[in-house]
N, C-alpha and C positions, 0 to 999 in steps of 0.2 A: 510247355510241352509241344512237340511237333504236331502240327495240324490244328490244335485248339487255339494257338496264339499266332499262327503264321504259316509260312511255307514249310514244306517237308523235305527231308533228305533221305531217300530210300534207295534200295538196290534196284538194278535193272529189272529183275523178275517181278518185284512188287510194283514197280512203275508200269510194267506191261499188264499186270492184273488190273490196276486202276484204269488204264486206258481201255482194257477189254470191257469192264463194267460201263465205262462211258459210252463205248460204241453200242453196246446192247441197249442202253437207255435211249440213245438218240434214234436208233433204228426202229425200236418199238413205238416211240412217240410219233415218228414220221408216218408209220403204218396206221396208227390209231387215228391221227388227224385226217388222213386221206379217207379212211372209212367213215369218220364222223360226217365229213362234208359230202360224201357219196350217198350215205344212207338217209340222213336227215334232209327231207325236202323242205320242211318248215323249221327254220333254225331259231327255235325259242324253247322255253320250258326248262325246268330245273335239271333234268337229265342231260340235255344238250350242253347247257352252260357249265355244269359241274364237270362233265367229261372234258370239255375244251380247256377249262381252267386247270384241272388236274394234269392233263397232258402237257400243257405249256409249262406248268410248274416244275415238272420232272426235268425237262430239258434246260430250263433256266437254272435250276439248282445244280444239275450236272455240269454245265458249262462254267458256272461261277466257281464251283469247287475245284475243277481242273485248273482254271486260270490262277486261282489263289494258291493251290498246293505247289505249283511249279513256278511261282513268282512271275507270271506273265501279265499280271494286272495289279493295281494298287490293292493292298490287303484289306483295308477297312471298307473301301467301296465294294469289293467283292463280298465282304461279310454281310453288307446290307442286301445285296442281290441274293445271296444264299438264303437269308431269312425270308425274303419275299417268295422265292421259289419253294422253300420248305412249307410255308403256310399253304400255298396253292396245292402242292403235291400231297401233303398228308391230310389236311382237312377237306380238300377238294375231293379226294378219293372216298373219304367217309360220306360225303354228301352224295356222291354217285351211288353208293350202296343204299343210302337212305331214300333217294329219289325213286327207287324201284322196290322198296320194301313192301309197299302196299300190294304188290302182286301176289305175295305169299302170306302176309299178315292180315288177318281179318279184323283184329282188334285195333282200333285207331289209337287207343291209349298207349299201346306198345310203341307205335311209330312216333308218337309225340315224345315219349320218354327217350327214345333214341336221339331225337333232335335236341332235347335238353342236354343229354350226355355230350353230344358233339360241341354244343355252344359252351358248356361248362369246361370241357377239356381245352378249348381255345383259351379260356381265361386262366386256368390254373396250370397249363402245360406250355402253351405257346408263349404267352407273355413273359413269364419269369425267365425262360431260356433266352428269349430275345435280349433282355436286359443284361443277363450274365455273359452271353456270348459277345455282344457288342462291347460291353465293359472290359472283357478280357483282351480285346483287340484294340482298345482305345488308349493304351498307355497305363492302365491300372491293373495289369495282369495279376499281381500278387494279391490284390483284394478280391477280384472276381473269379480267378481261375479255379480255386478250390471248390467253392459252391457250384461253379459251372460243371465241373467233372461229376459231382454228385448228382446234380439235378438233370444232367444229360441222361444218366441211366434211368432216373425216375420218369422223365418225359417219354423216353422210348418204350419203357415198360407200360406206361399209361396208355399210349396210343396203340400198342399191341393188344392190350386188354380190351380197348374199345373195338378193335377189329375182331377179336375173339367173340365178343358179345354179339356183334352184328352178324358175323358168319354163323354163330350158333343159332341165331334166330332164323336165318335162312334154312339151315339144316333141319331144325326142329319143325318149322312150319311146313317145309317141303315134304316131310315124312308123316306129318299128322294132319294139319289143316287142309292140305291139298289132296288128301286121300280120296275124298268124294269126286274131285275133279279128275284125278287120274283114272278112276274107274270107268270113265266114259271116253277116255282118250286112246289113241292107237299106240302100238308098241313103240313106234318112232318118237311119238310125243312124250311118252313116259320116259324115254331115254334122256330127254332134255332135263327132266327133274333129277335123274341119277347123275348126270353131268354137273348139274348145279351143286349137288351135295359134294361130289368129288373135288370140284374146283374150290369150294369153300374150305374143305379139309386141306387142300394144297396151300391155300392162303395162310392158314394157321401154321403149317409147316414152314413156309417162307418167313413168317414173322418170328418164329422161334429161332431160325437160323440167323436172323438179323440181331436178335437179342444175344446170341452166342458171340458174335463179333464185337458187340458193345461190352459185354461183361468179361471178355478176355483182353480188354484194354487195347483194342486195335481201332482207334478212332479214325485213322486215315482209310482203313479198309471199310469200316462200317459206313462212313459217310458216302463213299463211292458205290459200295454194294447196295446201299439203300435205294438209290435211284434205279438200279437195275431191277431190284425186287418190286418196287412200286410200278415200274413200267410193265413188268410181266403180269402182276396182279391186275392192273387196269385193263390190259389187253384181254385177259381171260374173262374178266367181269363184264366187259363191254359186249363180248360175243355171246356169253351165256344169258345175260339179262335181256338182250334183244330176242334170243331164241325163246326165252321164257314168256316174254310178252306175246310173241307170235303164237305160242301154244295156247295161251289163255284167251286169245282173241278168236281162236278157231272154235266156233260154237256149232250148234246142231244144224241150223239152217245154212244155206249157201249165200246168205246176204252179204258176206264179206268176199270181195273179189280176190282171186288167187294172186293177182299181180299187185296187190296193195303193198306199198313200201313198208319196210319194218319201221315201227314207231307210229304208223298210222293207227288211229283209234276212231271207230265210228260208233255213234250212239243211235241205234235204230229204234223207231217207234212206229207202229202201224197207223196208217191214216185211214180215212173213210173207205178207200177203195181196196183195202187189204194189202197195200204196198208198204214195204218197210222203207222208211226214209231216214237217211243219216243226217243228224243235226250238225255234225262237225263238217260235213262236206256238201250237204244238200243233194247228194246223189240218191236216186231211187233204185230199189232192188226188188225184183220179183222173187217171191219165196220159191226155192227149189230150182231156180234157173241159174243163179250165179251171175246174171248180167247186171250191168250197172252203167250209170253215166257219171261215175266218180272221177274227179280230178285228183290223181295220185300225187300231185305236187303239193297238196295241202295236207298238213298233218294235224291230227286232233290234239286237244289239250290234255294236260295231266289230269284235269278233273274228269274228262271223258274216260280216260284210262281207268281211273278208280271206279267209275260207274260200271264200266264194262266188266271188270274183274269181279265186282260184287254180283253182277247178274250171272256170271259164269259159275260162281260158287253156289248161288241159289238154285240154278238149273241143275247142277250136279247133285245137290242134296235131294231135289225133287225127283230126279231120275232114279237115284238109289232107292228112295222110299217107294216109288212106283214099282220098281223091280221086286223089292221085298214083298209088297202087297200081292203082286201077281204070283210069286212063288208060294205064298201062303194059301191063296185061293186054289192053286193047282193041287197042293197037298190035301186040302179039305175035300176036294172032289174025289 
């Protein structure tokens, strides 16, 4: 079949649609990569590397598919490159969502199960499709093609279900577990949570549209549309997850300087002089002044981020409890 086993022969309108999806993918990836290196001052951590790998995977997959479909490069060589880009694009994006899941999920068991799900899907979805796809393009098309067509639908459905689960966790936790945090945030900050929910709903819609192209047997459209879908999702997730981190870092005191780069995380602890000190940067902060000697080119670790978010949750719970106790006392009087 065209696309599954080699170059395609399509009409000009379809070729233009494919080229359009390719252009959208590449444009979004260029913009994402620029933002990555502009925002991250300290280029390490799971979020940074998963964003970079997922972004590069999209453009590698898109370029290889285009070259293969229009017979601009050797078929089997492009199949290998397509597989590499596919791994980075699909699982890389799942790891992006996982790397920021601790911002909304307070139960560490849930985040561990998400990681187990991602690793399991690599084994049961990526690996079989790799064998069947390469086999279909290595001269044994009759033996591998039938199973590949069936398993292609299975793997796409499986990865969509994986994203449904992760997006569902973000939506559920944002509307339930973060409720105490939202109670002490401004209207602008609460809007970030609303945007988080809307973006995850849009991610579900895009995944459903991708399934439609697969189950209507439009492999050449599905393969090129997929890169556009993943680039759009990654772009939205990158923006909203950075905003979410910024909201959860904004605590009661002004010990976090307003010019701190997104992704910076500080772990404050009072010393003997009553000054809050950041373990991740070494900067000192006077409570209520917002002044600091922090070097914003240094970015905190993922571990500090988890610590800070847990503190935010605890402070929010304590603030609500204190408010409720004050209201009860006023009514008693």
